[in-house]
SEKOL-706586 format. One record per residue (C-alpha): residue in one letter; x negated, y, z. Coordinates in steps of 0.2 Angstrom, whole numbers, padded with zeros to 4 digits, always signed. Each point is the difference from the previous one (the first is absolute). Layout:
// residues N
AXYZ ...
***
This chain:
// residues 616
M-0198+0011-0056 N-0007+0019+0005 N+0017+0009-0008 L+0009-0013+0010 L-0007+0006+0014 G+0000+0018-0004 S+0020-0001-0004 L+0002-0009+0017 F-0010+0015+0009 V+0010+0014-0011 I+0017-0009+0006 F-0006-0004+0018 Y-0006+0020+0001 L+0018+0003-0006 L+0008-0009+0013 A-0012+0010+0013 S+0006+0016-0003 S+0018-0006+0001 I-0004-0006+0014 S-0007+0016+0007 S+0015+0010-0007 G+0011-0008+0009 Q-0009+0000+0016 E-0002+0018-0004 L+0020-0002-0001 K+0000-0006+0017 V-0010+0012+0007 E+0011+0016-0009 N+0017-0010+0006 L-0008-0001+0020 D-0008+0019-0002 S+0016+0006-0004 S+0009-0008+0011 L-0013+0005+0012 T+0001+0019-0005 S+0020-0002+0003 N-0001-0005+0019 Q-0014+0012+0001 N+0010+0012-0001 R+0011-0005+0009 T-0011+0000+0015 E-0007+0019-0003 Q+0020+0005-0001 L+0002-0006+0015 M-0019+0007+0007 E+0007+0019-0005 F+0017-0002+0008 S-0009-0003+0015 D-0016+0011-0002 S+0013+0011-0001 I+0009-0002+0016 Q-0017+0000+0008 R-0003+0016-0008 I+0016+0007+0009 D-0001-0010+0017 S-0021+0006+0000 L+0005+0018-0003 R+0014-0001+0013 A-0010-0005+0014 V-0013+0012-0005 A+0014+0013+0001 L+0004-0009+0019 E-0018-0002+0005 E-0003+0019-0003 E+0017+0004+0008 I-0006-0010+0015 D-0017+0009+0001 R+0009+0017+0000 L+0012-0005+0015 Q-0005+0004+0016 N-0004-0012+0014 S+0014+0005+0010 E+0013-0007-0018 I-0005-0020+0007 V+0018-0006-0007 R-0003+0007-0015 R-0017-0007-0002 Q+0005-0016+0004 T+0016+0002-0012 L-0012+0006-0015 Q-0011-0013+0003 A+0013-0013+0000 K+0004+0007-0017 I-0017-0004-0006 D-0003-0016+0005 S+0021-0006-0009 L-0012+0005-0016 N-0014-0007+0003 R+0012-0016+0005 R+0009+0002-0015 K-0017+0004-0012 A-0007-0017+0006 E+0015-0007-0005 Q+0004+0006-0019 K-0018-0009+0000 I+0004-0015+0004 M+0016+0001-0010 V-0012+0005-0017 Q-0010-0017+0008 H+0014-0012-0001 Q+0005+0007-0016 V-0017-0001-0007 D-0001-0019+0007 S+0014-0005-0010 L-0006+0005-0015 R-0017-0008+0003 A+0012-0017+0004 V+0004+0000-0020 N-0016+0008-0006 L-0016-0007+0004 G-0010+0015-0012 V-0013-0001-0014 P-0016-0012+0004 L-0018+0009-0001 I-0009-0014-0005 L-0020+0000-0001 N-0010-0016-0009 D+0016-0010+0005 D+0002+0004+0018 T+0016+0011+0005 L-0006+0014+0010 F+0015+0007+0006 Y+0017+0006-0006 I+0005+0018-0006 Y+0019+0006+0002 S+0002+0017-0003 K-0005+0012-0013 L-0011+0012+0001 G+0002+0018-0011 P+0006-0006-0017 F-0008-0014-0001 G+0009-0018+0004 P-0005-0013+0013 S-0004-0012-0014 Q-0013+0013-0006 R-0006+0005+0017 A-0006-0018-0002 E-0007+0002-0015 S-0009+0015+0000 I-0006-0007+0018 A-0007-0015-0006 H-0007+0007-0016 K-0012+0010+0011 L-0005-0012+0012 K-0004-0012-0013 M-0010+0014-0006 L-0010+0002+0015 G-0001-0018-0001 D-0010+0001-0015 R-0009+0013+0003 D-0017-0003+0006 D-0008+0012+0013 F+0016-0004+0008 D+0001+0005+0019 P+0014-0007+0012 D-0006+0013+0015 K+0005+0015-0014 L+0018-0005+0002 V+0007+0013+0009 V+0016+0002+0011 T+0008+0019+0000 T+0016+0006+0008 G+0010+0014-0007 A+0018+0009+0006 E+0007-0013-0016 S-0008-0015+0001 D-0017-0009+0004 D-0012-0005-0015 I-0014-0011-0001 S-0012+0006-0011 Y-0017-0002-0012 E-0011+0013-0003 E+0014+0012-0003 I+0012-0010-0009 I+0013-0005+0009 I+0005-0019-0002 L+0017-0001+0010 S+0010+0011+0011 V+0011-0006+0017 T+0017+0014+0004 D+0013+0000+0011 T+0012-0011-0014 D-0010-0016-0001 G-0003+0002+0020 F+0019-0003+0002 W+0000-0013-0012 I-0014-0009+0008 N+0005+0004+0015 E-0018+0007+0007 A-0007+0017+0004 R-0009+0005-0015 G-0017+0002+0008 K+0000-0017+0005 I+0004-0006-0014 I-0012+0010-0011 Q-0016-0010+0011 T+0010-0017-0004 Y-0002+0005-0019 R-0014+0004-0001 E-0007-0014+0010 Q+0010-0011-0011 I-0011+0008-0017 V-0015+0000+0007 E+0000-0020+0001 S+0012-0003-0015 L-0014+0011-0011 A-0017-0010+0009 A+0011-0016-0005 Y+0002+0006-0019 R-0018+0005-0002 D-0004-0016+0005 H+0010-0011-0012 F-0004+0013-0014 G-0016-0003+0001 V-0015-0005-0009 Y+0000-0016+0002 N+0015-0005+0000 N+0004+0007-0016 M-0014-0008-0006 K+0008-0017+0005 R+0017+0005-0007 F-0007+0001-0018 G-0011-0015+0003 L+0016-0010+0005 L+0008+0009-0013 I-0013-0006-0015 L+0004-0019+0010 V+0016+0000+0000 F-0001+0007-0023 I-0012-0015-0001 I+0010-0010+0008 L+0015+0005-0011 F-0007+0000-0018 L-0007-0019+0003 G+0017-0005+0008 I+0007+0005-0017 K-0013-0004-0013 Y-0001-0019+0007 M+0019-0002-0001 N+0002+0007-0014 R-0012-0014-0006 G+0008-0012+0013 F+0018+0001-0010 T-0011-0001-0016 A-0005-0017+0003 L+0017-0002+0007 N+0009+0002-0015 I-0014-0010-0012 R+0001-0016+0012 L+0020+0002+0003 V+0005+0007-0020 E-0012-0007-0011 R-0007-0018+0009 S+0018-0002+0002 S+0006+0001-0017 K+0006-0020+0001 Y+0012+0005+0015 I+0009+0013-0008 S+0012-0004-0012 G+0013+0012+0004 I+0015+0001+0008 K+0016-0008-0006 I+0020+0000+0004 K+0007-0015-0006 Q-0001+0002-0019 I-0007+0020+0001 E-0018+0003-0002 V+0000+0017+0014 L-0021+0003-0002 T-0010-0006-0013 P-0018-0011+0008 E-0008+0018-0007 R+0014+0013+0010 E-0001-0011+0015 K-0021+0006+0000 Q+0005+0017-0004 V+0011-0001+0014 L-0015-0008+0012 R-0010+0014-0006 L+0011+0013+0005 V+0003-0007+0017 L-0018-0002+0004 K-0003+0018-0007 G+0015+0005+0009 I-0006-0006+0019 K-0015+0004-0005 W+0003+0016+0001 I+0010+0001+0015 L-0013-0002+0008 I-0012+0011-0006 I+0011+0013+0002 L+0005-0007+0022 I-0018+0000+0000 V-0003+0016-0002 Y+0013+0006+0007 I-0007-0008+0016 A-0017+0006-0005 L+0006+0018+0000 P+0005+0002+0016 T-0013-0007+0006 I-0011+0014-0009 F+0010+0011+0008 S-0002-0006+0018 I-0018+0004-0001 F+0000+0018-0002 P+0009+0009+0017 A+0008+0012-0014 T+0006-0009-0010 E+0006-0016+0016 N+0020+0007-0002 L+0002-0006-0017 A-0006-0018+0001 N+0013-0001+0014 Q+0013+0008-0010 L-0006-0011-0014 F+0000-0016+0010 G+0017+0006+0006 Y+0008-0001-0016 I-0002-0019+0000 I+0003-0004+0019 N+0015+0012+0001 P+0009-0007-0012 V-0001-0017+0005 K+0002+0005+0018 S+0017+0010-0004 I+0004-0017-0011 V-0004-0010+0015 L+0010+0008+0012 G+0015+0002-0013 F+0002-0015+0000 L+0000-0003+0019 G+0012+0013+0003 Y+0010-0004-0015 I+0001-0018+0010 P+0017+0004+0008 E+0007+0002-0015 M-0006-0014-0008 I+0009-0009+0012 T+0016+0009-0002 I+0002-0002-0018 A-0007-0017+0002 V+0016-0005+0012 I+0010+0008-0010 I-0006-0010-0017 V+0003-0016+0013 V+0015+0002+0005 A+0007+0008-0017 Y-0010-0017-0006 Y+0011-0013+0008 V+0016+0010+0001 T-0003-0004-0020 R-0004-0016+0001 F+0014-0005+0012 L+0013+0008-0009 K-0009-0010-0018 V+0004-0014+0011 V+0019+0004+0003 A+0003+0005-0019 R-0005-0017-0007 E+0010-0009+0011 I+0017+0009-0004 E-0009+0001-0019 N+0001-0022+0003 E+0019+0004+0007 N-0009-0010+0019 I+0008+0018+0007 V+0014+0006-0004 V+0008+0016+0003 P+0018+0005-0005 G+0000+0012-0013 F-0018+0000-0002 Y-0004-0010-0018 A-0017-0010+0000 D-0004+0006-0017 W-0003+0019+0010 A-0012-0009+0012 K-0016+0003-0010 P+0007+0018-0007 T+0006+0005+0018 F-0018-0006+0008 N-0011+0011-0014 L+0012+0014+0003 V-0004-0002+0020 S-0019-0004-0004 I-0003+0017-0007 I+0012+0010+0012 I-0013-0009+0013 F-0016+0006-0008 A+0007+0016-0004 F+0003+0003+0020 S-0016-0010+0004 F-0010+0013-0014 I+0010+0017+0011 A-0004-0007+0015 I-0020-0003-0004 F-0003+0015-0010 P-0003+0013+0015 Y-0012-0013+0004 L-0010+0002-0015 P-0017+0009-0001 G+0003+0017-0008 S+0020-0003+0000 D+0001+0020+0007 S-0013+0004-0013 P+0009+0014-0012 V-0009-0008-0014 F+0009-0017+0003 K+0017+0009+0002 G-0003+0009-0015 V-0007-0018-0009 S+0017-0009+0005 V+0014+0013-0005 F-0009+0003-0017 L-0001-0020-0001 G+0020+0000+0007 I+0005+0014-0013 L-0008-0010-0015 I+0007-0016+0004 S+0017+0005+0000 L-0001+0012-0015 G-0006-0015-0007 S+0009-0014+0006 T+0019+0008-0002 S+0006-0015-0013 A-0010-0015+0011 V+0011+0007+0016 S+0016+0000-0010 N-0006-0019-0005 I-0004-0006+0019 I+0016+0009+0006 A+0011-0008-0012 G-0011-0018+0001 L+0006+0002+0021 V+0019+0002-0003 I+0000-0013-0014 T-0010-0011+0011 Y+0015+0002+0014 M+0014+0004-0014 R-0005-0019-0008 P+0006+0000-0015 F-0011-0014-0004 K-0012-0011+0005 L-0016-0009-0008 G+0005-0012-0012 D+0018+0008-0003 R+0005+0000-0018 V+0001+0018-0002 K+0007+0013-0013 I-0009+0019+0003 G+0003+0010-0015 D-0001-0007-0015 T-0014-0014+0006 T+0007-0019+0006 G-0011-0011+0009 D-0005-0005+0018 V-0008+0008+0016 M-0018-0004+0002 S-0004+0016+0013 K+0005+0013+0009 N-0010+0013+0009 L+0002+0017+0005 L-0004+0005-0017 V+0007-0011-0015 T+0009-0013-0002 R-0005-0013-0013 V+0010-0013-0011 K-0005-0013-0012 T+0012-0004-0014 I+0002-0014-0009 K-0014+0006-0010 N-0011-0001+0012 E-0002+0017-0002 D-0004+0011+0018 I+0009+0013+0000 S-0004+0013+0015 I+0014+0012+0006 P-0001+0015+0011 N+0011-0003+0016 S+0007+0018-0003 A+0007-0006-0019 I+0006-0013+0009 L+0008+0010+0015 N+0010+0013-0014 G+0005-0012-0010 S+0009-0018+0000 T-0005-0016+0002 I+0009-0018-0003 N-0003-0014+0009 Y+0006-0013-0006 S-0009-0011+0013 S+0006+0005+0016 N+0020-0010-0002 A-0006-0015-0010 D-0004-0015+0013 S+0018+0004+0010 L+0012+0009-0013 G-0009-0004-0015 L-0007+0012-0015 V+0015+0001-0014 L-0010+0000-0015 H+0012+0004-0017 S+0001+0000-0020 T+0011+0004-0012 V+0005-0006-0016 T+0012+0005-0012 I+0012-0016-0009 G+0014+0005-0012 Y+0019+0000+0002 D+0002-0015-0010 V-0010-0013+0015 P+0012-0002+0014 W-0007+0009+0014 R+0001-0016+0013 K-0010-0008-0013 V-0012+0012+0003 H-0001+0002+0018 E-0003-0019+0001 L-0015-0002-0011 L-0007+0018+0010 I+0003-0008+0014 D-0007-0018-0005 S-0014+0010-0006 A-0005+0009+0015 T+0004-0016+0012 N-0015-0010-0010 T-0012+0014+0001 E-0014-0002+0013 Y+0001+0012+0016 I+0017+0000+0000 S+0011-0004+0016 K+0014-0011-0002 Y+0010+0008+0015 P+0005+0013-0005 A+0005-0002-0017 P-0006+0007-0013 F+0016+0012-0007 V+0004+0009-0017 L+0007+0019+0000 Q+0008+0005-0015 T-0007+0020-0001 S+0006+0007-0016 L+0015-0004-0015 D-0008+0008-0015 D+0003+0001-0017 F-0007-0015-0007 Y-0006-0010+0015 V+0003-0004+0019 S-0015+0003+0011 Y-0001-0013+0013 Q-0010+0002+0018 I-0011-0018+0006 N-0003+0004+0017 M-0011-0014+0008 Y-0006+0001+0019 T-0019-0004+0004 K-0011-0002+0017 Q-0016+0005-0012 A+0001+0018-0005 G-0020-0001-0005 F+0007-0014-0013 S+0014+0014-0007 S-0010-0001-0018 K-0003-0019-0003 I+0018+0000+0005 Y+0007+0011-0012 S-0013-0006-0014 E+0009-0019+0004 L+0019+0005+0002 H-0001+0010-0017 S-0009-0013-0009 R+0016-0014+0009 I+0010+0009-0004 Q-0005+0002-0019 D-0001-0022+0002 S+0015+0001+0007 F+0011+0012-0012 A-0007-0004-0014 N+0002-0023+0004 A+0021+0007+0003 G-0001+0007-0020 V+0003+0019+0009 E-0007+0017-0010 I-0012+0010+0013 M+0007+0018-0007 S-0013+0012+0005 P+0008+0020-0002 H+0006+0007-0017 Y+0000-0016-0005 R+0013-0006-0013 A+0003-0019-0008 E+0010+0003-0017 R+0006-0020-0004 D-0004+0003-0017 G-0007-0017-0004 N-0017+0003+0009 D-0008-0010+0013 M+0006+0002+0018 A-0011+0010+0011 I-0009-0013+0012 P-0013-0014-0003 K-0002-0012-0013 G-0001-0016+0008 F+0015+0007+0011 K+0014+0004-0017 P+0011-0016-0001 G-0007-0014-0009 A-0017+0007+0003 D-0014-0016+0003 P-0004+0002+0017 N-0016-0005-0004 D-0002+0018-0006 I+0003+0007+0019 K-0018-0009+0003 P-0014+0012-0002 K-0014-0003-0011 N-0015-0006+0003 
***
């Protein structure tokens, strides 16, 4: 516990040192500003003094000439006197001009205060020799404190002496402060009056200072300091005991209520880990309260003694000022928040309206000529993105810190990072938009994309998902679809019908009309094949040993094409076998040398019909 208090005191001592450094920096900046203005004032005064010296010399010369003139030369004497009066008027006007210039500088700079015992006696505006205003104020304050700390101090020994360049206040041959003509210009008073006023203020302030730092008051302060330390020690001690008892009551005695934390079937925390977490939380709360109590006690301790009272105000300011800044910032940000809220509300309701319109178009309750129903949803998504993008652009200037160079730098960095890392994604998004409005297929269509054949299950801006007849889900990038070829089997199936076709090769010994009849009969009896238009046969080639016959038939069920082909081939085999016609494969040649015919056994001439039936 003692180590903790010692560490905290060291930390706050360093804080106090930083505060003092900041104050010194502020004083130096103020001193440099006042020194700059002082230089301007001295230049004005030097310019004015040079003119006044010239005018004074001319006035003396004119007065000497008047004295030499005889009484008979009255006109000449009057002329010279008029010139002297003119020089005096110009001298007075020059002084007024300099005073106006000093007044304008005084309105900008308030001067360096001379503070003794938290009481501002007066302000110093000008430098004296090599010493700036802040150095003069510091030196005078130091000398006054030395006088106030002397047991034999006698205010009657503070005397005022008048010199050619300045009026001084001294104590036993020690010059406490000096007032020059420059100080008089800044204060707009005669320096004799200023020095007397300063002496009265110093005497009153030293009397208050000696009373404030008397033995009786110092004893009270030390007693109060001891009392604060006792309260601080007891507060931390009993708080520590209270948290120990609370730990026992909540954790140890409440074990039956601690059963761990589970999310569905996943055990996030076991009962023992939950107890450890509760102990850590209580321990963290305890230390936060201890630090808060010590932080509040330290400014109280500093405020007991006048020498450290400013540190107390600074420590309280570390808490009060941020809270004040947050509150004032929040109140000042209310107009921007209202603007942001209006933009968000407008964007939200515009988006909802467009969503309703898009749903009605998708359900074909609203028909827009040239606009397909399946365009409604992607168009709504695209417009929504544009609306939200423009809303963000409109909101961005009202965000706190949007003008910060760090904020702008992070935004540029993220933009470059996204641009470099999303080249393929952007190409897929562009391809997805093009595909959406090209309409090469829609959901549920049977398509062939590259080497993949299946039904379109979903499509978005990045990929299109196809489900094959083997229940395989294949994701195809939109850029690959755009760059390749796509066959849509379903686009014309409902209107014109999809033409399915298959090829068989039959030898020249079979009449082609018979082959046509058998193929058409097989196709007609196949499920999902349309009766109208009727199936038809094309002879696609006359080869060396056989003729290639292509059976073509219409269907409106493109999704069942695999099943249709399978059934068709089965029926073709049965029809040709029943007719006694051999289906010749490519490069197959039958030589009749007594071998059996290349048809199923049950279909051979004179065969038993029971051989056709499958065996159980």
